[in-house]
C-alpha positions as CSV (number, residue, x, y, z in Angstrom):
1,M,53.9,151.8,56.1
2,T,55.4,148.6,57.5
3,G,54.2,145.2,58.4
4,K,55.1,141.5,58.3
5,L,55.3,139.8,54.9
6,R,54.9,136.0,54.9
7,I,56.1,134.3,51.8
8,I,56.6,130.7,50.8
9,C,59.4,130.2,48.2
10,L,58.8,127.1,46.3
11,A,61.6,127.1,43.8
12,A,65.3,127.9,44.0
13,A,65.8,128.6,40.3
14,T,66.8,132.1,39.3
15,V,63.9,134.0,37.8
16,F,64.6,137.1,35.6
17,I,61.6,139.3,35.1
18,S,60.5,142.5,33.4
19,V,57.6,143.5,31.3
20,G,57.2,142.5,27.6
21,L,55.9,139.6,25.5
22,T,57.8,137.6,22.9
23,D,55.1,135.4,21.5
24,A,54.5,135.5,17.7
25,Q,51.5,137.7,18.6
26,P,50.9,139.0,22.1
27,N,47.6,138.9,23.8
28,I,45.1,141.5,22.7
29,G,42.3,142.2,25.1
30,W,42.0,143.0,28.7
31,R,43.3,146.5,29.6
32,G,45.6,146.8,26.6
33,P,49.3,146.0,26.2
34,E,50.7,144.0,29.2
35,R,47.2,144.4,30.9
36,S,48.5,147.7,32.3
37,G,45.6,150.0,31.3
38,V,48.1,152.1,29.3
39,Y,47.4,152.3,25.6
40,N,50.2,153.1,23.2
41,E,48.4,155.9,21.3
42,T,49.4,159.3,19.9
43,G,47.6,162.2,18.4
44,L,44.6,162.2,20.8
45,L,42.5,165.2,21.8
46,K,43.5,167.0,25.0
47,T,40.0,168.5,25.4
48,W,36.6,167.5,24.4
49,P,33.5,169.5,23.3
50,S,31.0,170.1,26.1
51,A,28.8,167.3,24.7
52,G,31.7,164.9,24.5
53,P,33.8,163.6,21.6
54,S,32.0,162.8,18.3
55,L,30.1,159.5,18.2
56,I,31.3,157.2,15.4
57,W,28.9,154.3,15.9
58,E,27.0,152.4,18.5
59,Y,25.7,148.9,18.9
60,N,22.9,147.8,21.2
61,E,22.5,144.1,20.8
62,A,25.6,142.6,22.4
63,G,23.7,141.2,25.4
64,T,24.2,142.5,29.0
65,G,27.7,142.5,30.4
66,Y,30.6,144.3,32.2
67,S,33.3,143.0,29.9
68,S,35.4,145.3,27.7
69,A,35.6,145.3,23.9
70,T,38.6,143.5,22.3
71,V,39.7,145.4,19.2
72,T,41.8,144.0,16.4
73,D,42.7,145.5,13.0
74,D,39.6,144.1,11.3
75,A,37.0,143.4,14.0
76,V,35.6,144.3,17.4
77,Y,34.7,141.4,19.8
78,I,32.4,141.7,22.8
79,T,30.7,139.3,25.1
80,G,27.2,139.5,26.6
81,R,24.6,137.5,28.4
82,K,21.4,136.5,26.5
83,G,19.1,134.4,28.6
84,D,21.0,131.6,30.2
85,N,23.9,131.8,27.8
86,D,27.0,133.9,27.3
87,V,27.5,135.0,23.6
88,L,30.4,136.4,21.7
89,T,29.6,139.0,19.0
90,A,32.0,140.0,16.3
91,L,31.5,143.5,14.7
92,T,33.1,145.1,11.7
93,T,35.2,148.2,12.5
94,D,32.2,150.4,11.5
95,G,29.8,148.6,13.9
96,R,28.0,146.0,11.7
97,K,27.5,142.5,13.1
98,K,29.5,139.8,11.4
99,W,28.5,136.9,13.6
100,E,27.3,135.8,17.0
101,T,28.1,132.6,18.8
102,V,26.9,131.0,22.1
103,Y,30.1,129.9,23.8
104,G,29.0,128.8,27.3
105,K,26.5,129.1,30.2
106,A,26.1,132.4,31.9
107,S,26.6,132.8,35.6
108,K,23.7,132.2,38.0
109,S,24.9,134.7,40.6
110,N,23.2,137.9,41.6
111,Y,25.4,139.7,39.0
112,P,25.0,137.3,36.1
113,D,26.0,139.5,33.2
114,S,29.1,138.5,31.2
115,R,32.4,139.6,32.6
116,G,35.1,137.8,30.6
117,T,36.9,140.0,28.1
118,V,38.0,138.1,24.9
119,T,41.7,137.3,24.6
120,Y,42.9,137.4,20.9
121,Y,46.1,135.5,20.2
122,N,47.5,134.3,16.9
123,S,44.2,134.7,15.0
124,R,42.1,132.8,17.6
125,L,39.7,134.0,20.3
126,Y,39.8,132.6,23.8
127,V,36.9,133.5,26.1
128,V,35.5,132.3,29.5
129,S,31.8,132.1,30.4
130,G,30.3,133.0,33.8
131,H,29.9,129.3,34.4
132,G,33.5,128.3,33.7
133,D,33.5,127.3,30.0
134,I,36.8,128.2,28.2
135,A,36.1,128.3,24.5
136,C,38.5,128.7,21.6
137,L,36.9,130.2,18.4
138,D,38.3,131.0,15.0
139,R,37.7,134.4,13.5
140,N,34.5,133.2,11.8
141,G,32.9,132.4,15.1
142,K,33.3,128.6,14.9
143,I,34.1,126.9,18.3
144,L,37.3,124.8,17.8
145,W,37.4,123.4,21.3
146,S,35.7,124.0,24.7
147,V,36.3,122.8,28.2
148,N,34.5,123.6,31.5
149,Y,37.6,123.9,33.6
150,F,35.7,124.5,36.8
151,D,33.8,121.3,36.4
152,K,36.9,119.4,35.3
153,Y,38.9,120.6,38.3
154,K,36.0,120.9,40.8
155,G,36.9,124.5,41.3
156,P,34.6,126.4,43.8
157,H,32.6,129.0,41.9
158,P,33.1,132.6,43.2
159,R,30.0,134.0,44.7
160,F,29.6,136.6,41.9
161,G,30.3,134.2,39.1
162,I,33.5,133.4,37.1
163,S,35.3,136.4,35.7
164,E,38.6,135.6,33.9
165,S,40.3,136.7,30.7
166,P,42.8,134.0,30.0
167,V,46.5,134.6,29.5
168,V,47.8,132.9,26.3
169,T,51.6,132.4,25.9
170,D,53.8,129.9,24.1
171,N,50.7,128.1,22.7
172,K,49.2,127.6,26.2
173,V,45.9,129.0,27.5
174,I,46.4,129.6,31.3
175,L,43.5,129.7,33.7
176,T,42.9,129.5,37.5
177,P,40.2,127.1,38.7
178,G,41.5,127.1,42.3
179,G,40.3,124.6,44.9
180,N,42.0,121.3,46.0
181,M,42.9,119.9,42.5
182,A,44.8,122.6,40.7
183,A,45.6,126.3,41.5
184,A,46.1,126.9,37.7
185,V,45.9,124.9,34.5
186,A,47.2,125.3,31.0
187,F,45.5,124.0,27.9
188,N,47.1,123.6,24.5
189,A,45.9,126.6,22.5
190,E,45.4,124.5,19.4
191,N,43.3,121.6,20.7
192,G,42.4,122.1,24.3
193,S,44.4,119.2,25.7
194,V,45.9,119.7,29.2
195,A,49.5,121.0,29.0
196,W,50.2,121.2,32.8
197,E,48.6,121.7,36.1
198,T,49.8,123.8,39.0
199,P,49.5,121.9,42.4
200,A,46.6,123.1,44.5
201,V,47.2,125.7,47.2
202,N,43.7,124.9,48.6
203,E,42.4,128.4,48.0
204,G,39.5,129.5,45.8
205,T,40.0,131.6,42.6
206,Q,38.9,135.2,42.6
207,Y,38.0,137.7,39.9
208,V,41.5,138.6,38.8
209,N,42.7,138.5,35.2
210,P,46.2,137.0,35.5
211,L,49.3,139.0,34.5
212,L,52.2,137.7,32.4
213,I,55.6,139.3,33.1
214,E,58.9,138.5,31.4
215,N,62.7,139.1,31.4
216,S,65.3,137.6,29.2
217,G,63.1,134.8,28.1
218,R,62.0,133.9,31.6
219,K,58.3,134.3,32.4
220,L,55.9,134.3,35.3
221,V,52.2,134.4,35.5
222,I,50.9,136.4,38.5
223,T,47.5,136.0,40.0
224,V,45.7,136.5,43.3
225,T,43.7,133.8,45.0
226,T,41.5,134.0,48.1
227,N,44.5,134.7,50.4
228,S,47.6,134.7,48.3
229,V,49.6,136.3,45.5
230,L,51.0,133.5,43.3
231,G,53.9,133.4,40.9
232,I,53.6,130.5,38.4
233,D,56.1,129.4,35.7
234,P,54.1,129.2,32.5
235,A,56.5,126.8,30.9
236,D,55.5,123.9,33.2
237,G,53.1,125.2,35.8
238,R,55.6,125.1,38.7
239,L,54.6,127.3,41.6
240,A,57.6,129.6,42.0
241,W,56.4,131.4,45.1
242,K,53.4,132.3,47.2
243,V,52.9,135.5,49.1
244,D,50.5,135.6,52.1
245,Y,48.5,138.6,50.9
246,E,45.8,138.3,53.6
247,G,48.5,138.4,56.2
248,I,49.7,141.7,55.0
249,N,46.4,143.4,55.5
250,S,46.1,145.7,58.6
251,D,42.8,144.1,59.6
252,P,43.0,140.4,58.4
253,G,39.9,138.4,58.1
254,G,36.4,138.9,56.7
255,R,34.9,138.3,53.3
256,R,37.0,139.9,50.7
257,N,37.0,140.0,46.9
258,H,40.1,140.5,44.7
259,T,39.2,142.0,41.3
260,N,42.2,143.9,40.0
261,T,45.1,142.8,37.8
262,P,48.4,143.7,39.4
263,L,50.6,146.4,37.9
264,Y,54.3,145.6,37.1
265,R,57.3,147.7,36.2
266,D,61.1,147.1,36.4
267,G,61.0,144.2,38.8
268,F,58.3,145.7,41.1
269,L,54.7,144.4,41.4
270,L,51.8,146.4,42.8
271,V,48.7,144.4,44.1
272,P,45.8,146.7,44.9
273,N,42.3,145.7,46.0
274,G,39.2,147.1,47.8
275,Y,37.1,145.6,50.6
276,N,39.3,147.0,53.4
277,Q,42.5,145.5,52.0
278,V,45.8,147.2,51.4
279,A,47.8,147.8,48.3
280,V,51.2,146.2,48.5
281,K,54.3,146.8,46.4
282,L,56.6,143.8,46.1
283,R,60.2,143.6,44.8
284,I,60.6,140.6,42.5
285,N,64.2,139.5,43.1
286,W,66.1,138.5,40.1
287,D,68.4,136.1,42.1
288,G,65.7,133.6,42.8
289,K,64.8,134.8,46.3
290,P,61.1,135.3,47.2
291,P,59.5,138.7,46.7
292,A,60.1,141.4,49.4
293,M,57.6,144.0,50.5
294,V,58.6,147.6,49.7
295,W,55.6,149.4,51.1
296,K,51.9,149.0,51.7
297,N,49.1,151.6,51.5
298,T,45.7,151.5,53.1
299,D,44.2,154.3,51.0
300,L,44.8,152.7,47.6
301,T,41.8,150.4,47.4
302,P,40.3,150.1,43.9
303,H,37.0,148.2,43.8
304,V,36.6,146.9,40.2
305,G,38.2,149.8,38.3
306,G,41.9,149.0,38.3
307,A,44.9,151.4,38.4
308,V,47.5,152.8,36.0
309,L,51.1,153.7,36.6
310,V,52.1,157.0,34.9
311,G,55.7,158.0,35.5
312,N,56.1,157.6,39.2
313,H,52.5,158.1,40.1
314,V,49.7,155.5,40.5
315,F,46.3,156.8,39.7
316,S,43.2,154.8,40.8
317,S,40.1,155.0,43.0
318,T,39.1,154.1,46.5
319,H,36.4,151.6,47.7
320,D,34.8,153.5,50.5
321,N,31.9,151.1,50.4
322,N,30.1,149.2,47.6
323,S,28.2,152.3,46.5
324,A,30.8,155.1,47.0
325,G,34.4,155.9,46.3
326,R,36.8,158.6,45.3
327,W,39.9,159.1,43.1
328,I,43.4,158.8,44.3
329,C,47.1,159.4,43.4
330,V,49.9,157.5,45.2
331,D,53.7,157.9,44.8
332,W,55.1,154.7,43.2
333,N,58.5,155.0,44.9
334,T,57.4,155.7,48.5
335,G,53.8,154.5,48.7
336,K,52.7,157.9,50.0
337,T,49.2,159.1,49.3
338,L,49.4,162.4,47.4
339,W,45.7,163.2,47.1
340,I,42.2,161.8,47.3
341,N,39.5,163.7,45.5
342,D,35.8,163.4,44.9
343,W,34.4,163.2,41.4
344,H,30.9,161.6,41.1
345,N,32.0,158.2,42.2
346,K,34.7,155.5,41.9
347,G,35.2,153.7,38.6
348,S,37.6,152.4,36.0
349,I,40.7,154.2,34.7
350,V,43.0,153.9,31.7
351,F,45.7,156.1,30.1
352,A,46.8,157.2,26.6
353,D,48.9,159.9,25.1
354,G,49.5,161.9,28.2
355,M,45.9,161.8,29.6
356,L,43.8,159.7,32.0
357,Y,40.4,158.5,31.1
358,I,38.0,157.7,34.0
359,Y,34.6,156.1,33.9
360,E,32.6,156.4,37.1
361,E,30.3,153.5,37.8
362,K,27.1,155.1,39.2
363,N,25.9,157.5,36.6
364,G,28.3,156.9,33.6
365,N,30.3,160.1,33.6
366,V,33.4,159.8,31.5
367,G,36.2,162.2,32.3
368,L,39.4,163.3,30.5
369,V,42.0,164.0,33.2
370,R,45.4,165.7,33.1
371,P,47.7,163.6,35.3
372,S,48.8,165.6,38.4
373,A,50.5,164.9,41.7
374,E,48.5,167.7,43.3
375,K,44.8,167.1,42.4
376,L,42.3,165.4,40.2
377,D,42.4,167.7,37.2
378,V,39.4,166.9,35.1
379,V,39.7,168.8,31.7
380,S,36.5,167.6,30.0
381,S,33.6,165.2,30.6
382,F,30.4,163.8,29.2
383,R,27.9,161.2,30.3
384,I,26.9,157.8,28.9
385,T,23.0,157.7,29.0
386,K,22.2,154.4,27.1
387,G,22.4,150.9,28.5
388,S,21.5,149.6,31.9
389,G,23.1,148.4,35.1
390,P,26.4,149.4,36.8
391,Y,29.0,151.1,34.7
392,W,31.7,148.5,35.4
393,A,33.2,148.0,31.9
394,H,36.7,149.4,31.5
395,P,37.1,151.8,28.5
396,V,39.3,150.8,25.6
397,I,41.3,153.0,23.3
398,D,42.4,151.9,19.8
399,K,43.5,153.9,16.8
400,G,42.1,157.2,17.9
401,R,38.8,155.7,19.1
402,L,37.3,155.4,22.6
403,F,35.2,152.3,23.2
404,V,32.8,152.6,26.2
405,R,30.4,149.8,27.2
406,H,27.3,150.0,29.4
407,G,25.2,146.9,29.7
408,D,24.1,145.9,26.2
409,H,25.2,149.2,24.7
410,L,28.6,149.8,23.1
411,A,29.5,153.3,21.9
412,V,32.6,154.3,19.9
413,Y,33.9,157.9,19.9
414,S,36.5,159.7,17.9
415,I,39.2,161.1,20.1
416,S,41.8,161.6,17.4
417,S,43.2,165.1,17.0
418,R,44.2,164.4,13.4
């Protein structure tokens, strides 16, 4: 698995990087801690009854959407489209509505339902609409400030609408409008004023929720634009480096979409995406040199479902085409494909307490999977039957509960063994 890697290094400063957040309160939201899809839970069931785990509560008035729930100690937050607007709903931990706020215009694309998962940071909520409105709300649903950052920076709207869950760090809300004015921008988390702007790389934004990585107080925000992987210094917006991701692909060219947040561990970054692209593992050098390619894999092609790293194995799905895909395991160290197995269809994947949770996108089957380097080992499964549209929302696990969204339907199940 070889190939040329074209990288532009835009800063000579030494960058030390490893996972971990040091803000007063880290981001709560998209794909759990460090946006890795790995939830730090214990005491969970290792098998389910034939009908699935026990339903605790369900809510059917969130509006249509593909976003995930954001769960805090005292509330559940979820976005949805209602008419021409995107709305944010706050629920109590037992599923009763606390409030609902219109926070921006919905997308007008052919997949207009809400996609932005709420980011919760230091008792405030930060959420992006399908039309590019970033809104900051307090815990009572009051909008404290709002900016349409796509209009402000004349960012080209992606063909399927805007899908971004902002990274918030050191009192800055970081977003990626793309285009020819700014590759990224940071707003002051308190009042919405502009903190910095990253110079344009003249590429459009995609559907990637950026990733924050850190080591010894030094941070980088990682995102993927139309053709590149970017490393941005969140302190001042400096573009540290740019990797020619399109140039790495075995068959460059064509219309592609990037939808998956990269995975990071111990100085290595994995960027996987569908649409006939390759997954590439990069070494983030701690001496200030640009990233180096370790391996690439043409089998690991998740569509919209992400990937998880468990031990030295990457578990994910393949994008065979827009309507079909399978499940896959790849060796983290070598990039070798260990297996590709069928199970209903491709979908999203998360991990907690020794088990994988997969949610296939065509018929809503939810599987409990024992991680294996030999096969897809589905232990238990059940099916989500309520709601409408594709099953694209990623599951969320919090305090022994499994949150599964389908369209306007949110269901919460008990998966605790205690």
